[in-house]
N, C-alpha and C positions, 0 to 999 in steps of 0.2 A: 442795616437794620434788617435785622430776621424774618426769616419768614413764616414765624411762629408770632414774631409779634407785632403784625399788621393789622392794626384795628379797622382799615374801610379797604376794601377794596377797589385796587386802581379802576375796573371798571365801571364803579359806581359815580365815579368824579367824568369818562368817557359819557357816560350816561347821558347825562344832564346835557352835555356840551353836543351830542351827536345829530339831533336835528340841525345844529346851525352846521355842522361841522357837511353836513348831510348835501343841506343844500346848497351850500358854497361849492361841494363840489361837483355836484349836478350843472350848477352855473360855468363851471371850465366847462365844460364835457358840452356844453350848450353851444358854450363862445366855440369852441373848439371845431363841432358838426358845424357850426354855421358858413364855419368858414371854409366848410365841404373838407374838413381831416378832421385827422383822428389826434390827440394830445400827441404834444413833441418827446416821446416815447426815450429818445437819445438825449435829450436834453435834461434830462433828470440825474442822470452818471455823474456822481459828484467826483474830483480827484482827491479823495482822501489816503493817507498813508497807510502803506502795509502793516497789516495785523504784526505786531511785537515787535517793531523798526524804531524804539524807542521813542514814540511822537508821546505827549505827555496829554491825558485825559482832561478835557473840556467841561465846563457844568451842564453842556446840549451835547446830548448824546450825536455820533457820525448819521447816524439815523434820519437827522433833518436832511431832508433831500431841495435842494438849490432848483425848485421850480419855476418856468417862467412869468407864471400869473402868481400866485402863491405859494412863497418859498417855506414853508413850517405846515405844510399841511401831510402829517403821520401822523396818526389819531393814535395808532395803537405801539406806534414808533417798530415796527418790527419789518422797516427798510422799504415796505412797498407803498410809495406815495396814494394816501384814498382815493383820485381818481382814478387809481388804475385797478383800485382794487373793485372800487362800482365797476368801471368799464369788465372787468374780470368775472363778477359776478362774487366778489369776496369783501366779508366784513371788515372794515375800516376800523372798527372795536374791537376784532379780536384777531390780537398775530398769530394765531395758532391756523387762521385761512387763508393764511395768505397764496399766492400761487408760486411761494418761492420764499428763501429766507434770509435776507438782507444782501437782493442781488446786485446792489449798485452801492454798497459796501464794503463787500471781501473783494481783495484782488484775485489775481489768478493765481495757480499754484507757484511755491510752497507755502501753507499758510498755518496746518493745522500746530506743530509744535515750536517753528523758528522760522525766521525768515532766508530769504535766499543767499543774504550775505554771512549769515550765521552756517548755513549751510557751507558756504565756500570755506569759510575760516574753519570748521570743524574736520572737511575733508582733506586742508594741508596740514591740520596738526596729525588727521591719522598717517596721512603719507611721510610725513618728514618722522614715526615713530614715536611723536612726544607723547608720556604718559599723562595722565589715566587714558589718554585717547584711544593711544591704539588697545590697551584693555578691554575696553565699554566693543569697541567694532569686534574685536576678537569674540568678545559674546553674543554681541548681534549677529555675528555670521557664520554662528558655531552649527545651526544645522542646515546651511547651504549647500553642503555635497549628499543631505540625506537623500535616501528616496523616497516618493509619496506614498502613503499607504492606503489602501483601497478596502472604502467602508464597509464592513459586515452585517449580513443580513438583509433584511429587507424593509426596516424600519430606517428613516433617520440617523448616523451614526456623528453627533459633534464631538464626538473626542479625536476619531479620525479628522474631522473636519478641523477641529482647532491645532491638529496636530500639523496638518498640509501648509493651514495656511501658516502657522511659525516658520516652515519650512520656506514658502513663497516670499515673506518677507524678510528672510536672512539672505536670499539671492537677490533680492533686489535692494538689497543694503548694500549687499558686494559690489551689484551692476554700477551704484550710484560711486564708490569708492574704485572700482577697477575697472568697469567700461566693459567687459566681456559680456558679446552677447547674446553666450549659453545663460548667462545667470536672469536675462531679463527677460530670453525665452524661457526659461523654467517658471521664471515666477509667473509671468503672464497666461501659460498654460494650468498652472495651479489654480490661478485665479480666475478662467474664465470656464475650467470643470469643474468648481465648484457646484454643487446643488444647489441651484436656488430657491427650491421648496423644500420649507419645513413643514414637513405634515406627520406628527409622529403623537401617537397613540400608545405607547406602551410608558409604563411608571418607570424603567431607566431611560428612557429616550426623557422623556416631558421632566423627569426631575435634573438630566444630566444635560438639557438642553440650552435652558436658558442662562445658566453657568459657564459651561463649556463654549456652545455657539457666541455666546456676547464678546469673549475675548478673540475667538477666530476672528467675528468681523471688524473689529477695530485691526488685530491683523493685515487684514485683507483692505481695508482700508488706508493702511500705510503702504503697503505694498503699492497697491492702483496710484497715491500720489507721489510715491520714488518714481514709479516708471513715467506718469506723465511728466515731471517735471526735468525728468533726464531722458527722454525720447526712445523711453525702452520699449513700447511699444510698436511693433508691426503695424501695418495699415489696415484702418479698422480693427482693430484690436481692443482699445480704448475705448470706445463708444460699447463693445460687447463687454467689458469685462465692467464699464458702469450699469450696462443694464442687469451683470449676475448682481451688485451692490444692488443697486437698488430692487430688483427681486427677492434678495435672498431677508433684506432688511422690511420689507413691505411684507412677505409671510411669515416671516420672527416676530413683527408687532401680531400679525393679526389672528396669529393662534394664542397667544398667550395674552392680550390686551381684548380680543375681540372673542374667539372661541370658546377658549378656556380661560376665562378669567378669573374665576374662583383661586386656580393654584398660587395664581403670586398673590392673592386677596390674604391662603389660609399660612402662604411661607412666610412674608412678608418680613425678610432678611436681606441677606447676603445675594441671594437668587433676584431680588426687586433693583439693587442697589445694580447688580452687575452687566441686567436687562436693560434698564433707564440708561445708564450711562454708554452702551454699546452702541442702543438705536438712534442718540443724539450725535455722537460723534461719526455715524454713516450718514447722517442728514446734514452735518455743517462739512461732513467732504464732497457732499453732495445739493450745493445748499442750494441750485438751481432747478432742483428736484420740484415737483408738485406738491410731495410729498414732507418736505424740506421741513416748515414750518410748524405743521405738525407734529414730528418727529423732535423735534427740539423742544418746544414745547412742553411734550410730553415727558422727554428723558429729562428734561431740567430740572420742572417741577418734582416729577418722582424722583430722582436720584437724592435730592436736597430734601423732600420730605420723610424718608425709607431709612437714610445715611442719617440726618443731621437729626431727625425729631423720631420716629421712630426706635432708634437704634442709640439713640444719644443719650447722655442725661446733663440736663439743661444747662446747669449753674458750673459744674466745671469738667465736663465733658468724657464719655465712655461712648463702648460698642457693648451691645448686652451682649451681641455673641459673644463675646471674647477678643482678646489682640491678636486670636491669628488669625479670626476670622472679618479683623479691620482690613491686615494685611490683602488677605483674597481677595475683599471688596473694592481694596482701593489697586488692582491692578489695572481697574476697568475706570473707577471715577478717577483717579490720579491720571492719565492721560487726559480724558472729556475736560476733565476743569483745567489742564495746561491748556488744552487747544481753546475751552471757552471765554476762558481770563485772555486771550491775545485777543478776542472781540471788545470783551465788557472793559480791558484795561479800567476794574476797580468800579464799574459804574452799576447802577440796578436798572431794567427793565422789565416792562409788565410782560407777562407768560400768561398764559389759560390753564387751570388746573385741567388733568384731563382725570374721571371717578372711574377709570376701566378696573385698574386695580384695587382701589379702594372700598374700605367697608362702606357698608351703610352710612346714612350722614352728610357725605361729602357732598361739596359745592363745586360746580363746574363756573369758576369765578375767575376773572383776569386780578392778578394779584401783581404786585412787584416782586422781583426776586434778586438780592444782591449776585454778582459775581462771586460765586465760591472762596476763591481766592482773599474778597474783601469780607466776608461772614468768618466771624471771631468761631464759631464752631469747629468750622475746621481745622485750625490752629489748635481750641480744645481737645479735641479728640485725639488727634495728634501728639499734641502734649501728654495724654494721657496714656497711650502708647508708649511714649519715653518714660515716664515716671515708674511705670511696672517694668520697665524692659529688665533682662538679669543683666550681671555685667561683663560675661562675655560677649552682650550685644543683640540674644534672641530676646524675641518676646516674650513677655511672662506665662505661662504653661496653664492659662484659667480658663471652665470650661471642655468644649472638643476644642484639644491646643495641640498639635503638633511642635519641635522647633521651629523657628520660623523666624525669616528675616523681613522688614519693611524696607520701600525703599527712599530712606532717608534724604537720600542725593536730588529724588526729583521733589520728597518734599519740600525740601529745602530749598533747592529751586525755583520752584513755584509761591513757597509764603516771603519768602527772604528772612527765613527764621535764623540765625545763628544757631543755637540750640541743636535743630535738626541736622544740622553743618556737624556739629559739634560728633552726634551719635553714626553720620554716613561715615565720619572718618576714625571712628573710634569701636572696639569691640571688635575681637579676631577673631569671632563667627561670625561677624555680618556687616565687618570693616569694606566697607566702597560695596557695597552690597545694591545690584541693579533690578537682577532677577528678570522677568519677563519685560523689563521697563527699560533694556539695554540701550535700545534706539533713541528712546527719548532722553535719558542720561545722556547718554553720548553728545545731542544736541543741546543742553541746559547745560553742560560745564560749565561753558564761562559766565552762566545768570550764577554759580554758588557762590553765597554772602561766605565771609569769614565766620569762622568758628567760633562760638561763644561755649566755653568750658560750663559745665555744672556748676550754682554756686553753693554756697553752706545750708542755705535755704531749701535745695531740689535735696537733699541728702535726705531729709526728712517732710513724706508728703502724706497727706492723707482727703481723701475724696469720701468724702462723708454719702456723699449722693450715690454715687461707682460703688460704693462699699467695699473700697480697698486701702489700707494703710503701708506703705513701704517705709523701712528704715536701712540705713545705710549708712558703713564708718566713714566711707568715701563713692567719690566716683571713679575709681581706677577699677579694672579689671580683678585682680584680685583683693578687692573690699568687702566686709561684711555684709550680708541684704540679707533680707527677712520682710517677705509679704504677708499681710494679716487679710483674710479676706470675710465680707460682710455683704454680699448686695441683697437687692431690697429694691420691691415697683418694679419699674421700668427697666431698672437694670440688672433686675430678675428673670422677670415672666415675659419680656420682648426678647431674652433671648433663645427665644422658639425651641426647635427643637435641637438646637446646641446648648442648650445649657445643660450645665451639670449638678448632682444635689452635695454642694463642697462646699457649703457655708461655714463658717470658722475655722477653716481650714488654713494652714499655712504652708511657704515653701522657705528654703536656705539653702544659701550659696556665701561660700568662705571659699579666699587664698585660690581662687580661678577655681573650685570644685562644687559642683552640684551637690548637697548632702541630704536634705528633706528634702523630696519632692512630688511632684503634682502626678499622678500614673500617667496623665495625657489623653493620648488620640490615636485608636489605631489606624482604624477606618469609620466612615457615617457610619456602616453596616456590620460593623463589628466594634460599635463602640461600647454596647454595655458591658462587653467583656473589662472596661476599664475605667468605667461614667458610673458608678453605684456609690454610694454613702460609703463602704467599705474600702474603696479604692484611693480617699483623700486621709488626710491625718487629722482626724478627729474623733468623736464618743460616739461609742454605739451606745443603746441602750438597749438591754435582751437582745442584741442582734442586728437592731433594728436604728439606722439613721434619719437625714435628711429622708423626705419622698421623693423615690427615685424618678415619678411619673411615668406618661406612656412615649416610652421611645426617645425620652427630653423634654415632648411637651408637658408643662405643669410642673416643669420638676424641682425640688429644692423646697426649703424654707422661706419666708422672709428674716434677716437679720441686721443687725444696727451697728454701726463703729457707735459705740456712747462715750471712752473718753480716750482724750489721744491727749499726747506731751512729752515734750522732750528736754531736758535737762543736760548736766556735766556729767551724769554719772547714768541715765538709762533712757531711754526715747523708747515709749510705748503706746499702745492702742488696747481698747479695750474692744470686743465682739461680744455679743449679745443674738440669743436664738432658741426655737424651743422645737424641742420634736420628742413622739411617744412620752409625752406625758412631764419632760423634762425640760429645765429651762438653764439653758449651757453661758455661763458666762466666762468669755477667752482673755486673758491680760498676756500678749505677746508682746515681748521687750528685747532689741539691742545695749545691754550689759555695755558699757565703757569703753565700747565702738571693740569689746574683744571677744563677746559669748552672749549666748541668746537666756533667753529666761521663757517658759508659758506655764503659766500657772492658770487654772478650771475649776469655777466653784460652780456646785453642779446642783440645784435644787431639784427633787425628786424621790418619790418614792422609794421603796426597799426593790431594785434591779440588780441586774448583773450588768458592770458599767465596763466598756474597753477601749482603753485608750489605745488608737492610735498613730504611729508614728512610723509613716514610708521613706523607707531610707534607700541613696542613691549606693547599696553594697548588696552583697549576694547575690544570686542568680545569674544572670548571662552579664551582670554589670561590669566585670572586672573590678569592685570593689571588696574588700574582704569586711564584715563583719564576727565580733566574737565576744560572747556574753562575761561583763565582769561583774563584780559584787554592784548590785544597787544600779544594774544600767547595757551599753553594751559599748563598745569602741568600733569605729569604721575608718579604714584606710582607702583611699584613692593615690591615684599618682602622686599628687603634688600637694595631697595634707591629707589631716585625717580630723579626726573631731570624736570628744568623751558624751557619751549619754547617757544618763542618769536621771530617773522617776520615781519620785515616793505619793503616799498618797494617806487622806485621812477616809476611815477613824483607822485604818490598818494598813501595813505594807502591800503593795499591789504583788500579784503572781506575775512575773516575767515570762515571756514566750517569744519565739520567732518562728513565723512562716513565712511561705512564698505569699507573690501575690503577681499579676500582670502589670506591663506599662507600657506605653507607645509613643517613645520622644519623635520615632520619626514614620514621615505616611506612611502606614501598609506595611509595618515591622513588630512585631510583638515579643517583648524582651520580659522577662523577671526579676525581682528585687526580691527583699527581706525586709517586713513590716515587725517594728517590734510592738507587742501587746503588752499592756499593762491592765490586769484586770482583778476586780474585785464586787463582792455583792454588798451596798451598803446604801442608807438611806444618807442623802446630801453630801455624799463626797467631793475630795477638793484632790488635786492632782497640781504637782509640782514635778517642773520636767528643764533640766539644765541642757544646756546645748557647747559644748567648749570643744571650738575646733585650733588646729593649732598646725603653722607647715610641715611638709613633711621633712622627716628628719631632728624635726624637735619634741621635746617629752607632753605628754598629754598631762592634762589634770587629770587627779586620782582620788577617786572618795573617800575623805577624811574621816567623815561619819554620818549614818543615815541615822535618824532616830525618828521614831512617832511615839507619842504620847496618851495618842487619841484623839487631841484638842490641838496639836502642832504638829506638821508633817516638816521636818528640819531636814536639810541636803547641804555637808560641809563637805569640801573641796580643796585639797592644796594646787594652789596657783603658784609658778614661781617662786617667791620666797614667802608668802602667806596664804589664808584659811579667810575661802570667802563663803561667809554662811547663807543660807535663801531659808528661808520659814514661812509659812504660811498657816492662817486660820478660816475656819469655815465665817462666811461673812458678820459682823457684826460683832464676833467674838473676842477680837483682837488680839494679839500675838503675847502671849505671857508663858515663855520658855524655861523651863532650868533643865540641865542636862541631868541624866540619871548616870550618866557614864563619861569618861573621854572627859577634856579641857576645852567645852565647847562655852561660852559666856553666856551669862542670863544674857535674856533678852525681855524685855515690859512696851508693850508700845496699842494703844487703841487699834493701829494698823489692821486690815489682813493682809499683808507682804510685806516684810522688811529684807533687807540685804544688808548684812554687813563683815567687812571687810580686814581682819587684823593679824598681828607679826604673832606668831604660834609661841614667840620666847618672851617679847616684852610686854605681849598685849594690847600692844597700843594702838586704836583702828585709823585705818587708815582711809575708808570711807567708811560709808553709811546711808542708807535710801531706805526708804517707805512710799507705799501704797496708800495714801487715804492716812485717817488718823491726824493727831495732836501733836502728837509725842513717842519717841523713841528711847527707850532709856536700856543702857548696855552695860553690864556688868562683867569683869571678867571673872574668869575661875578661881576661887580658891578667897576673893576680898570678901570684903561688905559692902553689900547693895546699895548704890548714891539713893 
């Protein structure tokens, strides 16, 4: 059951039952009091299997407690019986008010990622040097010998806290395997010396605290868990460490949820998800803490709300912030979801919504929340990332995004989805990537499902709600790849400060090379250098593109995917949007799994229209770009591409200009942009992108003709000629060559393709977009 689909709050049912339950609970207490004793709390603890030990989920939750008088009296299923809640002064119908979180259901450590048997199994594989166990272990301990950093300045330093927490976990993991007391001592010192009081009022610290300290808190909780399990703490150190964790989580929550809630109300993105997940993770680590129930309720309902509702496209999944920031959020929500799934095992439980960081109109009500692993929206959003994924394994560069990977191994182990396992195994840039989740991945390796390779259906992906269409020639790394972007509604506006004005832009890869690029993301503070409409492959009107907003907020315009289709010749999709008084309709297609075509029909007055093609050549890219008749050629190490552009009503002026891009976080580079410029009313642009492996001959321009009514590009490919002709919408292609051996084309379609033998004039392939007929007359013959 999806959180957004709950039609009746769980609390409404409890409210009707509560008078009876309260009276019954009071009777239990009265009976105990009359005998001169309090209820037998010890008898409430049941022998439940350890989380994640393979026990089958039952129809009734494990929080149904065995009680000597009433066996099923836990109204809100929070793991604390009603009798105790009444005695404690907490609310039996409010799962966030309990004195602890499932104190009788959760066993001793270890519990958050895997059970004791799994820890022993994995350690044995590491010590035996078995791949890939030893590789992930080496990643997990990589910082173990690094010296902790000293916080700078007088305010809280979340970056240093995160870095030192990573060191602490690395040392703890190495102690778990090798048993060196120095590693345990180092981890313990870092944990116990972490500043537990988050008091931050500078913009920089407020902005970074909720994202960096969130991950630090998870690392510290894992450090604590490992040292408790392995007896790595010295006398009294475990209690001191637990005190630090409780104080830090409490102070962290108090600052962002109580003292300065407006920050996350306004941010509404990965900041919220990371913050919420870390607090719930800490509360599960210290589940007997008095604040544990409140923080798990807060963290679970909020992480699900912000990631699966505010950031999501409900029908097919997406992340409005873009693929990179989904990966960034997952660094916190995946560890939390793994830990929570080991408790819930697919079952839904009641939780109380907190409105601390929600906008007005939020209701603090008890609702039923799925185990995120059983919530289809988790699979949907990961599936969206996978379908947009570049052939080399990197996530697509949409909105604020650098080249990045997502921990698909952890995702596949959690969900059991073999497609994610395939992504974990493939793609040279991200294969077997774990990143900051190396410890989780190490323990989850035995849970990886069998890989399921993409099918033919996966090669053509259209997500109309998210606004992306992806066309591939194959799932191989050297396959051809085209992405067309057309975000609208929540998929655009909920990107918040990470949205870019990139609607109708496209990206292309072929033969392992990135040819037509998105300009990416240097850093958030430098994002304006690469985040404007001029930084994307779209059309400017008198130098203007989609509105760039205010530092990313309110950026871009709505666009839509209005047509999409795949046949044996062309897989294509159409994106439409309007800006600067002109309506753009762009068709982008993958032709015969070998080439790309992009056609733009513009409805607008007399303006200067500037068609932009951002290439991965020139500047500091290492690629070589050269002008040729009608376009350019691009050479890269493994492949090359010929790019030709024509337009209506006149042939455009072509020029090359340098621009910046940011493929890697914190690094600015430069590349060449092809500009095709003309001044006209209602222009039409047609462009062909024709890649080939290095060493093979590139297609060449056979003819370029523009008769004012048709824009025609003809290229020589291998042993034949491919002709593309475009006309204005509704006018049809009616072309007769005024020079050169081109066929006569007559069609009511606005775009046609003909591939023919230049010697015999035999037609080898033909295709049209729309229309009802296509007539082709070879040159020198009477029309049919």
